[in-house]
C-alpha positions as CSV (number, residue, x, y, z in Angstrom):
1,X,199.4,-146.0,62.5
2,X,196.7,-147.7,65.0
3,X,195.3,-146.5,68.2
4,X,194.4,-149.8,70.0
5,X,191.4,-149.7,72.4
6,X,191.3,-152.8,74.8
7,X,187.8,-154.3,74.5
8,X,187.8,-157.6,76.5
9,X,187.6,-159.0,80.0
10,X,186.9,-155.9,82.5
11,X,186.2,-153.3,79.7
12,X,182.6,-151.7,80.1
13,X,181.0,-152.0,76.7
14,X,179.5,-148.6,77.0
15,X,182.9,-147.0,77.9
16,X,184.4,-148.7,75.0
17,X,181.7,-147.3,72.7
18,X,182.2,-143.7,73.9
19,X,186.0,-144.0,73.7
20,X,186.2,-145.3,70.3
21,X,183.8,-142.6,68.9
22,X,185.5,-139.7,70.7
23,X,188.8,-141.1,69.5
24,X,187.5,-141.2,65.9
25,X,186.2,-137.6,66.0
26,X,189.6,-136.2,67.4
27,X,192.2,-138.5,66.0
28,X,190.5,-140.5,63.1
29,X,191.7,-138.2,60.3
30,X,195.3,-139.6,60.8
31,X,194.9,-142.9,63.0
32,X,192.9,-145.9,62.6
33,X,191.0,-146.6,65.9
34,X,190.7,-150.4,66.4
35,X,189.2,-152.5,69.2
36,X,191.2,-155.4,70.3
37,X,191.1,-158.3,72.9
38,X,193.4,-159.7,75.4
39,X,194.9,-162.4,72.9
40,X,196.3,-159.5,71.0
41,X,198.1,-158.0,73.9
42,X,199.2,-161.6,74.9
43,X,200.7,-163.0,71.8
44,X,200.7,-160.7,68.7
45,X,203.3,-158.0,67.8
46,X,200.8,-155.2,68.5
47,X,203.4,-152.6,69.3
48,X,204.6,-152.2,65.6
49,X,202.3,-149.5,64.1
50,X,200.6,-148.8,67.5
51,X,200.5,-144.9,68.1
52,X,198.6,-145.3,71.3
53,X,197.2,-148.1,73.6
54,X,194.0,-147.3,75.4
55,X,192.6,-148.9,78.5
56,X,188.9,-147.5,78.8
57,X,186.6,-147.5,81.9
58,X,185.4,-150.7,83.4
59,X,186.9,-153.1,86.2
60,X,190.5,-153.1,87.2
61,X,190.6,-156.5,88.7
62,X,189.7,-158.3,85.5
63,X,192.2,-156.4,83.5
64,X,194.8,-158.0,86.1
65,X,193.3,-161.5,85.4
66,X,193.8,-160.9,81.6
67,X,197.0,-159.1,81.3
68,X,199.2,-159.6,84.4
69,X,202.6,-161.0,83.6
70,X,204.3,-160.9,80.3
71,X,201.4,-159.0,78.6
72,X,202.0,-156.0,81.2
73,X,205.8,-156.3,80.7
74,X,205.3,-155.6,76.9
75,X,202.8,-152.8,77.4
76,X,205.5,-151.2,79.9
77,X,208.3,-151.9,77.4
78,X,206.3,-150.4,74.6
79,X,205.7,-147.0,76.7
80,X,209.3,-146.7,77.8
81,X,210.5,-147.2,74.2
82,X,208.4,-144.2,73.0
83,X,204.8,-145.4,73.1
84,X,201.6,-143.8,74.5
85,X,199.2,-145.1,77.0
86,X,195.7,-143.5,77.7
87,X,193.9,-144.6,80.9
88,X,190.5,-143.9,81.6
89,X,188.9,-144.2,85.1
90,X,189.5,-148.0,85.6
91,X,192.3,-147.8,82.9
92,X,194.0,-144.9,85.2
93,X,193.6,-147.1,88.4
94,X,195.3,-150.0,86.5
95,X,198.3,-148.0,85.3
96,X,199.3,-146.6,88.9
97,X,201.8,-148.3,91.1
98,X,199.2,-148.9,94.0
99,X,195.6,-149.0,94.0
100,X,193.1,-148.4,97.1
101,X,189.5,-148.6,96.2
102,X,186.6,-148.2,98.4
103,X,188.7,-148.8,101.6
104,X,186.4,-150.2,104.3
105,X,183.6,-151.3,102.2
106,X,184.1,-155.0,102.8
107,X,182.4,-156.2,99.4
108,X,184.2,-153.5,97.2
109,X,187.5,-152.9,98.8
110,X,190.5,-153.2,96.9
111,X,194.0,-152.5,98.1
112,X,196.8,-153.9,95.9
113,X,199.9,-152.9,93.7
114,X,199.8,-153.1,90.2
115,X,202.1,-153.9,87.4
116,X,202.3,-151.3,85.0
117,X,203.1,-148.4,87.6
118,X,203.3,-145.5,85.0
119,X,202.0,-143.4,87.9
120,X,204.7,-144.1,90.5
121,X,202.5,-143.6,93.5
122,X,198.8,-144.5,94.5
123,X,195.5,-143.9,92.8
124,X,192.9,-143.8,95.6
125,X,189.0,-143.8,95.0
126,X,186.2,-143.4,94.8
127,X,186.5,-139.5,95.0
128,X,182.6,-139.2,95.5
129,X,180.5,-141.8,97.5
130,X,177.6,-143.7,96.0
131,X,179.6,-145.8,93.4
132,X,177.7,-148.9,92.1
133,X,179.2,-151.2,89.4
134,X,177.4,-151.5,86.0
135,X,175.0,-148.6,87.0
136,X,174.8,-144.9,86.8
137,X,173.4,-144.6,90.1
138,X,176.6,-143.1,91.5
139,X,177.3,-141.0,88.6
140,X,177.8,-137.4,88.7
141,X,179.0,-134.2,86.7
142,X,182.0,-132.9,88.5
143,X,184.0,-129.8,87.8
144,X,187.8,-130.0,87.4
145,X,190.2,-127.2,87.5
146,X,192.9,-126.9,84.9
147,X,196.3,-126.1,86.0
148,X,197.3,-122.9,84.2
149,X,199.7,-122.7,81.4
150,X,200.1,-126.3,80.6
151,X,197.3,-127.0,77.9
152,X,195.3,-124.8,75.3
153,X,195.4,-121.0,76.7
154,X,191.7,-120.8,75.1
155,X,190.4,-123.4,77.6
156,X,188.2,-122.1,80.6
157,X,189.6,-122.5,84.1
158,X,187.3,-125.3,84.9
159,X,185.2,-127.8,82.8
160,X,182.4,-130.1,83.8
161,X,183.0,-133.7,83.2
162,X,181.1,-137.1,83.6
163,X,182.2,-139.1,86.6
164,X,181.4,-142.5,87.8
165,X,184.0,-144.2,90.3
166,X,187.2,-142.7,89.2
167,X,190.0,-142.2,91.5
168,X,192.8,-139.5,92.2
169,X,196.4,-139.5,92.1
170,X,198.0,-139.1,95.7
171,X,200.6,-136.7,96.3
172,X,201.7,-136.3,92.6
173,X,204.1,-133.4,93.6
174,X,206.4,-135.9,95.0
175,X,207.3,-137.5,91.6
176,X,209.5,-135.5,89.0
177,X,208.0,-137.5,86.0
178,X,204.4,-136.3,87.0
179,X,202.6,-133.3,85.6
180,X,199.1,-132.5,87.2
181,X,196.8,-131.2,84.4
182,X,193.5,-131.2,86.2
183,X,192.3,-131.2,89.9
184,X,188.7,-131.9,91.2
185,X,187.3,-128.6,92.3
186,X,184.7,-129.9,94.9
187,X,186.0,-133.3,96.0
188,X,184.4,-135.2,99.0
189,X,185.5,-135.4,102.5
190,X,187.3,-138.4,101.3
191,X,190.1,-136.3,99.9
192,X,191.5,-134.4,102.8
193,X,195.2,-135.0,102.3
194,X,195.6,-132.9,99.1
195,X,196.3,-129.1,100.1
196,X,196.2,-128.2,96.5
197,X,193.2,-130.4,95.7
198,X,193.3,-134.0,94.5
199,X,194.6,-134.6,90.9
200,X,192.1,-135.9,88.5
201,X,194.3,-135.9,85.3
202,X,198.1,-136.4,85.3
203,X,200.6,-136.6,82.4
204,X,203.5,-139.1,83.5
205,X,206.8,-139.5,81.4
206,X,207.7,-142.9,81.4
207,X,211.2,-143.5,79.6
208,X,210.7,-142.2,76.0
209,X,207.1,-142.5,76.3
210,X,203.8,-141.0,77.8
211,X,200.9,-142.2,80.0
212,X,197.8,-139.8,80.2
213,X,195.7,-140.9,83.0
214,X,192.3,-139.6,83.7
215,X,190.1,-140.3,86.8
216,X,186.9,-138.7,85.0
217,X,185.2,-139.6,81.7
218,X,185.7,-136.5,79.5
219,X,185.2,-138.9,76.4
220,X,181.5,-139.5,77.2
221,X,179.0,-138.2,74.7
222,X,175.9,-136.7,76.4
223,X,173.5,-137.9,73.4
224,X,174.4,-141.3,74.2
225,X,171.2,-143.5,74.5
226,X,172.6,-145.5,77.3
227,X,173.3,-142.4,79.4
228,X,169.5,-141.5,79.0
229,X,167.8,-144.7,79.1
230,X,168.1,-145.8,82.8
231,X,165.6,-142.9,84.2
232,X,164.5,-140.1,82.0
233,X,162.8,-138.3,85.0
234,X,165.9,-138.5,87.4
235,X,166.8,-135.4,88.8
236,X,170.3,-136.5,89.0
237,X,170.4,-137.5,85.3
238,X,168.9,-134.3,84.2
239,X,171.6,-132.4,86.2
240,X,174.3,-134.5,84.5
241,X,172.9,-134.1,81.1
242,X,172.4,-130.2,81.3
243,X,176.0,-129.8,82.5
244,X,177.6,-132.0,79.9
245,X,175.8,-130.0,77.1
246,X,177.1,-126.8,78.3
247,X,180.6,-128.2,78.7
248,X,180.7,-130.4,75.6
249,X,182.8,-128.1,73.4
250,X,185.2,-127.6,76.2
251,X,185.6,-131.2,76.9
252,X,186.6,-132.0,73.3
253,X,189.0,-129.0,73.5
254,X,190.6,-130.4,76.5
255,X,191.1,-133.8,75.1
256,X,192.4,-132.5,71.9
257,X,195.1,-130.3,73.9
258,X,195.8,-133.4,75.9
259,X,196.6,-135.7,73.0
260,X,198.6,-133.0,71.4
261,X,200.7,-132.6,74.5
262,X,201.7,-136.2,74.3
263,X,202.6,-135.8,70.9
264,X,199.7,-137.2,68.8
265,X,198.4,-135.5,65.5
266,X,194.8,-133.8,66.4
267,X,192.2,-132.3,64.4
268,X,192.5,-128.6,63.6
269,X,190.6,-125.9,65.5
270,X,188.9,-122.9,64.1
271,X,187.5,-120.0,66.2
272,X,187.8,-122.0,69.4
273,X,185.7,-125.0,67.9
274,X,187.3,-128.3,67.3
275,X,187.0,-129.3,63.8
276,X,185.9,-132.9,64.3
277,X,186.8,-135.8,62.1
278,X,183.4,-136.5,60.4
279,X,182.7,-139.7,58.6
280,X,181.5,-139.0,55.0
281,X,178.4,-140.3,53.6
282,X,178.8,-143.3,51.0
283,X,178.8,-142.0,47.3
284,X,177.7,-143.9,44.1
285,X,180.1,-146.4,42.4
286,X,180.4,-145.4,38.6
287,X,181.0,-148.4,36.5
288,X,183.4,-147.3,33.6
289,X,185.3,-148.9,30.9
290,X,187.9,-148.4,28.2
291,X,185.5,-150.0,26.0
292,X,181.8,-150.3,25.9
293,X,181.8,-154.0,26.6
294,X,183.7,-153.4,30.1
295,X,180.4,-151.5,31.0
296,X,177.6,-153.3,29.0
297,X,178.4,-156.9,29.9
298,X,178.3,-156.5,33.7
299,X,175.5,-154.1,33.6
300,X,173.3,-156.6,31.7
301,X,174.1,-159.2,34.5
302,X,173.3,-157.0,37.2
303,X,170.1,-155.9,35.9
304,X,169.1,-159.5,35.3
305,X,169.7,-160.0,39.1
306,X,167.8,-157.1,40.1
307,X,164.1,-156.6,40.6
308,X,162.6,-155.1,37.3
309,X,160.7,-152.4,38.9
310,X,163.2,-151.0,41.7
311,X,166.4,-152.3,39.9
312,X,167.5,-153.4,43.6
313,X,168.9,-156.8,44.3
314,X,170.1,-157.9,47.9
315,X,173.5,-159.8,48.4
316,X,175.3,-161.6,51.3
317,X,176.2,-158.1,53.0
318,X,174.6,-155.3,51.0
319,X,171.8,-153.9,49.0
320,X,172.6,-152.7,45.5
321,X,170.6,-150.2,43.5
322,X,171.6,-150.2,39.7
323,X,170.7,-147.0,37.6
324,X,171.7,-145.0,34.5
325,X,173.8,-142.1,34.7
326,X,171.0,-140.0,32.9
327,X,168.4,-141.2,35.3
328,X,168.6,-138.2,38.1
329,X,165.3,-138.8,39.6
330,X,165.8,-140.9,42.8
331,X,163.6,-144.0,43.3
332,X,161.1,-143.5,46.0
333,X,161.5,-147.0,47.4
334,X,165.4,-146.6,47.2
335,X,165.2,-143.2,49.4
336,X,162.8,-145.1,51.9
337,X,165.3,-148.2,52.2
338,X,168.3,-145.7,52.7
339,X,166.5,-144.2,55.6
340,X,165.6,-147.4,56.9
341,X,168.9,-148.9,56.9
342,X,170.5,-145.8,58.3
343,X,168.0,-145.9,61.3
344,X,168.9,-149.6,62.0
345,X,172.5,-149.2,61.6
346,X,172.9,-151.4,58.7
347,X,175.2,-150.9,55.8
348,X,174.1,-148.2,53.4
349,X,172.5,-149.2,49.8
350,X,175.2,-149.2,47.4
351,X,174.4,-147.3,44.2
352,X,175.9,-148.6,40.8
353,X,175.6,-145.9,38.3
354,X,176.4,-146.6,34.6
355,X,176.2,-144.6,31.3
356,X,174.2,-146.0,28.4
357,X,176.6,-147.3,25.9
358,X,174.4,-147.0,22.9
359,X,175.9,-143.6,21.8
360,X,178.4,-143.2,24.3
361,X,182.2,-142.2,23.1
362,X,185.1,-144.5,24.5
363,X,186.3,-144.7,27.0
364,X,182.8,-145.0,28.7
365,X,182.8,-142.7,31.8
366,X,181.1,-139.6,33.1
367,X,182.8,-136.2,33.1
368,X,185.1,-135.1,35.7
369,X,182.3,-133.0,37.3
370,X,180.9,-136.2,38.6
371,X,184.4,-137.4,39.8
372,X,186.2,-134.3,40.9
373,X,188.8,-136.2,42.8
374,X,190.0,-138.6,40.2
375,X,190.3,-138.2,36.5
376,X,189.1,-141.2,35.0
377,X,189.9,-140.1,31.5
378,X,193.3,-139.2,32.4
379,X,193.8,-142.7,34.0
380,X,192.5,-144.4,30.9
381,X,195.1,-142.2,28.9
382,X,198.0,-143.4,31.1
383,X,196.9,-147.0,30.9
384,X,197.3,-146.9,27.1
385,X,200.4,-144.9,27.2
386,X,202.0,-147.6,29.6
387,X,200.8,-150.4,27.8
388,X,202.3,-149.2,24.5
389,X,205.8,-149.5,26.0
390,X,205.4,-153.1,26.4
391,X,206.1,-156.0,24.0
392,X,204.0,-155.7,21.0
393,X,202.7,-152.3,22.1
394,X,200.7,-154.0,24.8
395,X,197.6,-154.9,23.0
396,X,197.3,-158.1,24.8
397,X,197.0,-156.3,28.1
398,X,193.5,-156.1,30.0
399,X,193.9,-155.4,33.6
400,X,192.5,-152.0,34.8
401,X,190.3,-151.8,31.6
402,X,187.3,-151.8,33.9
403,X,186.6,-149.8,36.9
404,X,184.3,-149.3,39.7
405,X,185.2,-145.7,41.0
406,X,183.5,-143.8,44.0
407,X,184.6,-140.9,46.3
408,X,183.7,-142.5,49.5
409,X,182.9,-146.2,50.3
410,X,183.1,-148.4,53.4
411,X,185.7,-150.7,51.8
412,X,186.6,-151.6,48.3
413,X,187.7,-155.1,49.4
414,X,184.2,-155.8,51.3
415,X,182.0,-154.7,48.7
416,X,183.6,-157.3,46.5
417,X,184.6,-160.1,48.7
418,X,181.4,-160.0,51.1
419,X,178.9,-159.9,48.3
420,X,179.2,-163.3,46.3
421,X,176.6,-162.6,43.6
422,X,178.1,-159.2,42.8
423,X,181.5,-160.5,42.6
424,X,180.7,-163.1,40.0
425,X,179.5,-160.5,37.7
426,X,182.8,-158.7,37.7
427,X,185.1,-159.4,35.1
428,X,188.7,-160.6,35.2
429,X,190.9,-157.4,35.7
430,X,188.3,-155.0,36.8
431,X,189.4,-152.7,39.6
432,X,187.6,-151.0,42.4
433,X,188.8,-147.6,43.5
434,X,188.0,-145.2,46.1
435,X,189.3,-141.9,47.2
436,X,188.1,-142.4,50.7
437,X,187.4,-145.6,52.6
438,X,185.6,-145.4,56.0
439,X,185.9,-149.0,57.1
440,X,188.9,-150.4,55.4
441,X,190.5,-153.7,55.8
442,X,193.9,-154.8,56.5
443,X,195.6,-158.0,56.9
444,X,195.0,-160.0,60.1
445,X,194.7,-157.2,63.0
446,X,196.7,-154.8,60.8
447,X,194.8,-151.7,59.4
448,X,195.3,-148.8,57.3
449,X,194.0,-145.3,57.4
450,X,192.1,-144.8,54.1
451,X,191.7,-141.0,53.3
452,X,192.4,-138.6,50.6
453,X,196.0,-138.8,49.3
454,X,196.1,-142.4,49.6
455,X,195.8,-144.7,46.6
456,X,193.4,-147.6,47.5
457,X,192.0,-150.0,45.4
458,X,190.8,-153.7,44.9
459,X,191.5,-155.8,41.8
460,X,189.6,-158.9,40.6
461,X,191.7,-161.7,39.3
462,X,190.5,-165.0,38.2
463,X,193.3,-167.6,38.4
464,X,192.7,-171.1,37.0
465,X,193.3,-173.8,39.3
466,X,194.7,-175.9,36.3
467,X,197.8,-173.6,36.0
468,X,199.5,-175.9,38.5
469,X,203.0,-174.6,38.1
470,X,201.7,-171.1,39.2
471,X,200.5,-171.7,42.8
472,X,198.1,-168.7,43.8
473,X,200.2,-168.0,47.1
474,X,202.7,-166.2,44.9
475,X,200.4,-163.6,43.6
476,X,200.6,-161.5,46.9
477,X,204.5,-161.3,46.3
478,X,203.8,-160.2,42.5
479,X,201.4,-157.6,43.3
480,X,203.9,-156.3,46.0
481,X,206.8,-156.1,43.8
482,X,204.5,-154.5,41.0
483,X,203.7,-151.7,43.4
484,X,207.4,-150.8,44.1
485,X,208.7,-151.4,40.6
486,X,205.9,-149.6,38.8
487,X,207.5,-146.6,40.7
488,X,211.3,-147.3,40.8
489,X,211.6,-148.3,37.3
490,X,210.3,-145.1,36.0
491,X,213.3,-143.0,34.4
492,X,214.5,-140.5,37.2
493,X,212.8,-142.4,40.0
494,X,215.3,-145.2,40.5
495,X,216.5,-143.9,43.7
496,X,213.1,-143.7,45.5
497,X,213.9,-146.2,48.4
498,X,210.7,-148.2,48.4
499,X,211.2,-151.8,50.1
500,X,209.2,-154.9,50.8
501,X,208.6,-156.5,54.1
502,X,207.3,-160.1,54.1
503,X,204.8,-161.2,53.3
504,X,203.0,-158.0,51.7
505,X,203.8,-154.5,53.3
506,X,205.5,-151.8,51.4
507,X,208.0,-149.6,53.5
508,X,210.2,-146.6,52.6
509,X,213.7,-145.5,53.8
510,X,213.6,-142.1,55.2
511,X,216.7,-139.8,55.7
512,X,215.9,-139.0,59.3
513,X,213.4,-141.3,60.8
514,X,214.5,-144.9,59.7
515,X,211.8,-147.3,57.8
516,X,208.3,-146.2,57.6
517,X,205.3,-148.2,56.4
518,X,203.7,-146.4,53.1
519,X,201.6,-149.4,51.9
520,X,199.8,-152.8,52.4
521,X,198.3,-155.4,50.5
522,X,195.5,-158.1,51.4
523,X,194.1,-161.0,49.1
524,X,190.8,-162.6,49.7
525,X,190.0,-165.6,47.7
526,X,186.9,-167.8,46.8
527,X,186.9,-170.9,44.6
528,X,184.4,-171.4,41.9
529,X,184.4,-173.5,38.8
530,X,188.0,-174.4,38.6
531,X,188.9,-170.6,39.2
532,X,190.4,-168.9,42.3
533,X,188.3,-165.5,42.5
534,X,191.0,-163.2,43.9
535,X,190.1,-159.8,45.5
536,X,193.5,-158.2,45.7
537,X,193.3,-155.1,47.9
538,X,196.2,-152.5,47.9
539,X,196.5,-149.2,49.9
540,X,199.5,-146.9,49.4
541,X,200.1,-143.6,50.8
542,X,201.0,-141.5,47.8
543,X,200.4,-138.0,48.9
544,X,199.3,-137.5,52.5
545,X,201.9,-136.5,55.0
546,X,200.1,-138.2,57.7
547,X,200.0,-140.7,59.7
548,X,203.7,-141.5,58.8
549,X,205.2,-140.1,55.4
550,X,204.0,-140.3,52.0
551,X,205.7,-141.6,48.8
552,X,205.7,-138.1,47.0
553,X,207.4,-136.7,50.1
554,X,210.0,-139.4,49.8
555,X,210.3,-138.7,46.0
556,X,211.1,-135.1,46.7
557,X,213.9,-136.0,49.3
558,X,215.6,-138.7,47.0
559,X,214.6,-137.3,43.4
560,X,214.3,-133.8,43.9
561,X,214.2,-133.0,40.2
562,X,211.2,-135.2,39.5
563,X,207.6,-134.3,39.6
564,X,205.2,-135.5,42.2
565,X,203.1,-138.6,41.0
566,X,199.2,-138.3,40.6
567,X,196.9,-141.2,41.5
568,X,195.8,-141.8,37.8
569,X,199.4,-142.1,36.8
570,X,200.5,-144.5,39.6
571,X,197.3,-146.7,39.2
572,X,197.9,-147.3,35.4
573,X,201.6,-148.1,36.2
574,X,200.6,-150.9,38.8
575,X,198.0,-152.4,36.6
576,X,200.5,-152.8,33.8
577,X,203.5,-153.8,35.8
578,X,201.4,-156.5,37.7
579,X,199.8,-157.9,34.7
580,X,203.2,-158.2,32.9
581,X,204.5,-160.1,35.9
582,X,201.4,-162.1,36.3
583,X,201.3,-163.4,32.7
584,X,205.0,-164.4,33.0
585,X,204.1,-166.2,36.4
586,X,201.3,-168.0,34.5
587,X,203.8,-169.2,31.6
588,X,206.9,-169.8,33.7
589,X,205.9,-170.5,37.1
590,X,208.0,-169.0,40.2
591,X,211.7,-168.8,39.6
592,X,214.9,-166.5,39.5
593,X,213.2,-164.3,36.9
594,X,211.0,-163.0,39.6
595,X,212.8,-163.8,43.0
596,X,216.0,-162.1,42.1
597,X,214.3,-158.8,41.8
598,X,212.2,-159.5,45.0
599,X,215.2,-160.3,47.0
600,X,216.9,-157.1,45.6
601,X,213.8,-155.1,47.1
602,X,212.9,-156.8,50.3
603,X,214.4,-156.0,53.8
604,X,215.1,-159.5,55.0
605,X,218.1,-161.3,53.3
606,X,220.4,-162.8,56.0
607,X,218.4,-161.3,58.8
608,X,218.5,-163.0,62.3
609,X,215.0,-163.5,63.8
610,X,213.5,-165.5,66.6
611,X,210.8,-168.0,66.1
612,X,208.3,-167.8,68.9
613,X,206.4,-170.9,67.4
614,X,209.7,-172.9,68.0
615,X,211.0,-172.4,71.5
616,X,212.3,-168.9,70.6
617,X,214.8,-170.6,68.2
618,X,217.2,-168.1,66.5
619,X,217.1,-168.7,62.8
620,X,218.4,-166.8,59.6
621,X,216.2,-165.8,56.8
622,X,217.3,-167.4,53.6
623,X,214.5,-166.7,51.1
624,X,211.1,-167.7,49.8
625,X,210.5,-171.5,48.8
626,X,209.7,-171.7,45.2
627,X,207.0,-174.4,45.7
628,X,204.5,-173.1,48.1
629,X,206.0,-169.5,48.6
630,X,206.9,-170.2,52.3
631,X,209.5,-167.9,54.1
632,X,212.4,-170.2,54.4
633,X,214.5,-170.0,57.4
634,X,217.7,-171.9,58.7
635,X,218.5,-172.7,62.3
636,X,221.6,-171.1,63.7
637,X,222.1,-173.9,66.4
638,X,221.5,-176.7,64.0
639,X,223.0,-175.8,60.6
640,X,221.3,-177.4,57.6
641,X,218.0,-177.3,59.7
642,X,215.2,-175.3,57.6
643,X,211.7,-174.3,58.4
644,X,209.1,-173.1,56.1
645,X,206.7,-170.5,57.5
646,X,203.4,-169.7,55.8
647,X,202.5,-165.9,55.2
648,X,198.9,-166.5,56.3
649,X,199.8,-168.1,59.5
650,X,202.5,-166.1,60.8
651,X,203.4,-162.3,61.5
652,X,206.8,-160.7,61.3
653,X,207.6,-158.2,63.8
654,X,210.6,-156.7,61.9
655,X,211.5,-154.0,64.8
656,X,212.0,-156.8,67.3
657,X,213.1,-159.6,64.8
658,X,210.2,-161.9,65.8
659,X,208.3,-164.3,63.8
660,X,205.2,-165.1,65.8
661,X,202.2,-167.4,65.0
662,X,199.0,-165.3,64.2
663,X,196.0,-166.2,66.3
């Protein structure tokens, strides 16, 4: 599930930065926090998989310019249907039915209606005089009083928050769907019409959904260089900083409690302290192999590319440091490089660690003490076992025999796809696996929260262009089916309801909550010397109950007598199943041998959808073309008229029956 933060026309870059950082600390353990632009809200199916839409601080008028009309109508429908909206300062003004801003100041006055109307009345501001656009000159630290009994009882009666131009919600007591969470404690003389105090934060119920509107900036981080940069000696800024330092713990508790109130999964709290979601440091990549050759050959090539003295080489995106497992003394130059890159906000140095193969036993891998979250020896044992069940004992199978494993990485996909020299060294069939990804990549605008409990990997496949009867476009379908069948074909697991969504998402049927996404795939490719070098990225939620449901939870529901599956076993099964399918594909091309099973597992046969790319024409899904792998649909109005839609150019909003062109 994604939390989408608007970052385009009208949004303050500084506010976006604070908002994203704070949301990551409080919600990033479950949700992927993504910045989006206006084109997403205008023309993409962003509603699917969106846990909350956030409009940050900035300027309300440009928001109208970017989103008035159909985008706002979609936002409103999304919330009414059960979605969540967070409006901060300008985002709160924007979500009110009426806005009255700086009345009487000719240059700045805005008195207008707004389309979203989540707050059914007026938002009036500013609460305090002195506001200046794009400046901290009118900023303040202001106290808000919490309404009793609505949030965490451990919260204090009042909290100091950063304020810069926000409004208050006029006469909220008139509206049944509005609950006031906080009020300004010491409003200026501008707010004389609110006997209980002007409302600073309101929770609005909108249909089945929720809108949380905040006139202040509780998300602001007092350590921000932007807040400190304007005038270090300003008495006003010193007061703000001191107040926010004192209230920091309580502000985070307040936001955590507010998010929990509207139904989001929040980080835990221990001893009155919010246990913030902390991004872990990147850890070494261990190069391992079932045989010595899977380690020695890529290592020799990596060392040839590296500086002989430092064992460092630079690629398109990253710096790599190559060292032996036995070499425990850290290179001083590498240590300095790591510090410099961290200070410069560059990607960390990626450490490739290998075991000397001269006297090594096979499989070549470090002991489990080095990789406590993934048992590499067990994985290789499962790989051999599953291969032995294939034709001829599976001695001809290779995929997954070499591995790069790490506990924490930015992205297994990016480390290969974005570093050309490094990718050329990696052999066909090598898999890169991480227990945690902190900057995972998804297809198009989609994303996946990559954390412990998920199985996430990238596989290198070198597909020869001369195999003309086996177009590369079908490989995304083959890996998707391989993931599903590697689980569903196990004895006793046949009833696990894993399904395929075109072109490359994996869903499950739940007994109580309909269809839920449990995995996704992404393929990047380069073309070198008559080969497509494919990096096949896959992430499936194997064991984590967040953010939706895990495959193991589904197994317990539908196959209660069967054991939960471990990552080592599942990865081995996927490697074998995919390679068997892939080899048959290279031999026979695409045909009924594959498509019959694919259609059995996918969700779309006979579905009626709307083509937004063809004047909203209604069509029926027929299947996939066997030549170019396009989605084949037939017009309902003109029988016999077929369209072919490419997977990389279109997005399927299954919940709304829309096929839209990706921008």
